[in-house]
C-alpha positions as CSV (number, residue, x, y, z in Angstrom):
1,M,2.8,-56.3,-10.2
2,E,5.4,-58.1,-12.2
3,L,8.5,-59.6,-10.3
4,T,10.8,-58.5,-13.1
5,Y,9.8,-54.7,-11.8
6,Y,11.7,-55.0,-8.8
7,S,14.7,-55.4,-10.8
8,D,14.7,-51.6,-11.0
9,F,15.5,-51.3,-7.4
10,A,18.8,-53.2,-7.8
11,V,19.8,-50.5,-10.7
12,R,18.6,-47.5,-8.6
13,L,20.7,-48.6,-5.8
14,I,23.9,-49.1,-7.7
15,N,23.4,-45.8,-9.6
16,T,23.4,-43.8,-6.3
17,E,27.2,-43.8,-6.9
18,E,29.5,-42.6,-9.5
19,P,32.9,-44.2,-8.5
20,L,35.0,-42.7,-11.4
21,R,33.5,-39.1,-10.5
22,G,33.8,-39.6,-6.8
23,T,30.0,-38.9,-6.1
24,D,27.7,-40.6,-3.7
25,A,24.0,-39.9,-3.4
26,L,23.4,-42.5,-0.4
27,T,24.4,-40.2,2.4
28,S,21.5,-39.8,4.6
29,V,18.3,-41.6,6.0
30,D,16.3,-39.4,3.5
31,A,18.3,-40.9,0.6
32,V,17.5,-44.3,1.5
33,R,13.7,-43.5,1.8
34,R,13.9,-42.0,-1.5
35,L,15.2,-45.3,-3.0
36,F,11.9,-47.2,-2.0
37,G,9.9,-44.9,-4.2
38,E,6.3,-45.9,-3.7
39,A,7.0,-48.4,-0.9
40,Q,6.6,-45.7,1.6
41,Q,5.8,-48.3,4.6
42,A,9.1,-50.0,4.1
43,A,10.8,-46.7,3.9
44,R,9.6,-45.7,7.3
45,R,11.8,-48.5,8.9
46,A,15.1,-46.7,7.6
47,G,17.7,-45.6,10.1
48,E,21.2,-44.3,10.1
49,G,22.4,-47.8,10.1
50,D,20.8,-48.3,6.7
51,V,23.2,-46.0,4.9
52,T,26.2,-48.0,5.7
53,R,24.4,-51.5,5.1
54,L,22.6,-50.5,1.8
55,R,26.4,-49.0,0.5
56,G,27.4,-52.5,1.1
57,V,24.7,-54.2,-0.7
58,R,25.3,-51.7,-3.5
59,T,29.0,-52.6,-3.9
60,R,28.0,-56.4,-4.2
61,L,25.2,-55.6,-6.7
62,R,27.5,-53.5,-8.7
63,A,29.9,-56.7,-8.8
64,V,27.1,-58.7,-10.0
65,F,26.5,-56.5,-13.1
66,A,30.6,-55.9,-13.8
67,A,30.9,-59.7,-13.9
68,A,28.0,-59.9,-16.3
69,A,29.4,-57.0,-18.5
70,E,32.9,-58.7,-18.4
71,G,31.2,-61.9,-19.8
72,D,31.7,-64.0,-16.5
73,E,28.1,-65.6,-16.3
74,V,29.3,-67.7,-13.5
75,R,30.6,-65.3,-11.2
76,A,27.5,-63.1,-11.8
77,V,25.4,-65.7,-10.8
78,D,27.4,-67.0,-7.7
79,L,27.5,-63.4,-6.4
80,L,23.8,-63.0,-7.0
81,N,23.0,-66.3,-5.3
82,A,25.1,-65.3,-2.2
83,L,22.8,-62.1,-2.0
84,L,19.8,-64.2,-2.2
85,L,20.8,-66.3,0.7
86,E,21.5,-63.6,2.8
87,Y,18.5,-61.5,1.8
88,P,15.7,-64.0,1.3
89,A,12.3,-62.7,-0.2
90,S,8.8,-64.1,0.4
91,P,6.8,-64.3,-2.9
92,Q,3.0,-64.2,-2.3
93,I,-0.1,-64.2,-4.4
94,S,-2.0,-60.8,-4.4
95,G,-4.8,-59.4,-6.5
96,H,-4.8,-55.9,-4.9
97,D,-5.3,-52.8,-7.3
98,Y,-5.4,-55.3,-10.2
99,L,-9.3,-56.0,-11.3
100,D,-10.5,-57.4,-14.6
101,E,-13.5,-56.1,-16.5
102,A,-15.9,-58.0,-14.2
103,G,-14.3,-56.8,-11.1
104,R,-12.4,-59.8,-10.2
105,P,-8.7,-59.7,-9.1
106,R,-5.9,-60.3,-11.6
107,W,-3.9,-62.5,-9.6
108,H,-0.1,-62.2,-9.6
109,L,3.0,-62.4,-7.6
110,H,4.0,-60.0,-5.1
111,L,7.2,-59.9,-2.9
112,A,5.7,-59.8,0.8
113,E,8.1,-57.9,3.5
114,H,8.8,-59.2,6.6
115,P,12.4,-57.6,7.0
116,S,14.2,-57.1,10.0
117,S,15.5,-53.7,8.7
118,A,15.0,-51.3,5.7
119,T,18.3,-52.7,4.1
120,A,17.1,-56.3,4.5
121,G,13.6,-55.5,2.9
122,Y,15.4,-53.4,0.0
123,A,18.0,-55.9,-0.7
124,A,15.4,-59.1,-0.9
125,I,13.2,-57.1,-3.4
126,A,16.1,-55.8,-5.3
127,C,17.9,-59.3,-5.5
128,M,14.7,-61.3,-6.2
129,G,13.7,-58.7,-9.0
130,L,17.2,-59.1,-10.4
131,A,17.3,-63.0,-10.3
132,F,13.8,-63.0,-12.5
133,Q,15.4,-60.7,-14.9
134,L,18.6,-62.6,-15.2
135,T,16.7,-66.1,-15.6
136,D,14.1,-64.6,-17.9
137,L,16.4,-62.4,-20.2
138,G,19.7,-63.8,-19.7
139,V,23.0,-62.7,-17.9
140,D,24.0,-60.8,-20.9
141,R,21.3,-58.2,-20.4
142,L,23.2,-56.8,-17.3
143,G,25.6,-54.1,-18.2
144,I,27.8,-51.4,-17.2
145,C,27.5,-48.2,-19.1
146,G,30.6,-47.8,-21.7
147,A,30.6,-44.1,-21.6
148,E,33.3,-43.2,-19.1
149,P,33.1,-41.7,-16.5
150,C,29.3,-42.6,-16.0
151,R,29.5,-46.4,-15.3
152,N,26.0,-46.7,-14.3
153,A,24.5,-50.2,-14.3
154,Y,21.4,-50.9,-16.7
155,L,19.0,-53.8,-17.9
156,D,19.2,-54.2,-21.6
157,T,15.8,-54.7,-22.7
158,S,16.4,-54.2,-26.4
159,T,15.4,-56.8,-29.1
160,N,18.7,-57.3,-30.5
161,R,20.9,-57.3,-27.2
162,S,22.7,-54.2,-28.6
163,K,22.5,-51.7,-25.6
164,R,25.9,-50.4,-24.4
165,Y,25.0,-47.3,-22.7
166,C,22.7,-46.7,-19.8
167,S,21.0,-43.5,-21.6
168,D,20.8,-41.9,-25.0
169,R,22.7,-38.8,-23.5
170,C,25.6,-41.1,-22.9
171,A,25.3,-42.9,-26.2
172,T,25.6,-39.6,-28.1
173,R,28.6,-38.4,-25.6
174,A,30.3,-41.7,-26.5
175,N,29.7,-41.6,-30.1
176,V,31.0,-37.8,-30.3
177,A,34.0,-38.8,-28.5
178,A,34.9,-41.6,-30.7
179,Y,34.3,-39.7,-33.7
180,R,36.8,-37.0,-32.7
181,A,39.3,-39.6,-31.7
182,R,39.1,-41.3,-35.1
183,K,39.6,-37.7,-36.9
184,R,42.5,-37.3,-34.7
185,R,43.8,-40.2,-35.7
186,E,43.2,-39.6,-39.4
187,R,45.0,-36.2,-39.1
188,A,48.1,-37.9,-37.6
189,L,48.3,-40.4,-40.4
190,S,47.8,-37.7,-42.9
191,G,50.5,-35.4,-41.2
192,R,48.1,-32.6,-40.9
193,T,46.7,-30.4,-37.6
194,A,43.2,-29.7,-37.0
195,D,42.8,-26.7,-39.5
196,G,44.6,-28.7,-42.1
197,S,48.2,-27.4,-42.1
198,P,51.1,-29.7,-42.1
199,V,52.3,-31.0,-38.8
200,S,55.8,-29.5,-38.1
201,A,58.7,-31.8,-37.4
202,D,60.3,-31.4,-34.0
203,T,64.0,-31.1,-34.9
204,S,65.2,-29.8,-31.5
205,E,67.8,-31.9,-29.6
206,T,67.3,-33.1,-25.9
C-alpha cells in the first residue's frame, strides 16, 4: 500500500466536523472505530478517551489545511512537523497481499502500528500520510472547501492545481450562488427588480 494512501486518514478525521453548521460526528467510540475503515485491529483499541483525544488531533490537522489554504506554507509545515514529533510512525517494508505474476511479493512501505492508544495509532498514520502527500505534491494541494458553510478539507490531485471545492456538489452549489449574486448586482445596476420592473425609489422620510 502506498504511503500517500494514508493521507485520507487526515481528511476523514477533519471532515467529521462541520464547524459552520455546528455538527460533529465524532461523538462515540463507535464513531472512532468507523474512522479506521479496514484497519479493524487498530480500531479495537478505541476507548472513550480516544473521542476527546482525536478531537484535539482533528483541530490541529484542520489548522494545517487552513494554513495551506491561506498560502502560509511555512506555518502549515511547522504545524504538521509538531504532530509528527508527537505521533511518530514506524515505516516497514511489507509484501503481504501484493504478489506479481510469478507469485513473488511486491515490496512496498507500510506503516507498522505500535501505538499506546487508538488515537496515537490513527494520528501517526494520518500525519505520515499527509506528510508524504505534502512533500510529493506540494503544500498548495491541501485545501479547505470554498463553498460555505461546508469548509471540508480536501487534497487537490488535479493536474492543473485548480480544485477549490471538496466535491462536485459543493462546486455546483457555489457556482449557482455566484451566478445568482452576479444577476442581483446586474439588476441593481440597471435599476430593475427580478421580474424586470423598475426599482421604486424610497421617498419616505425618517
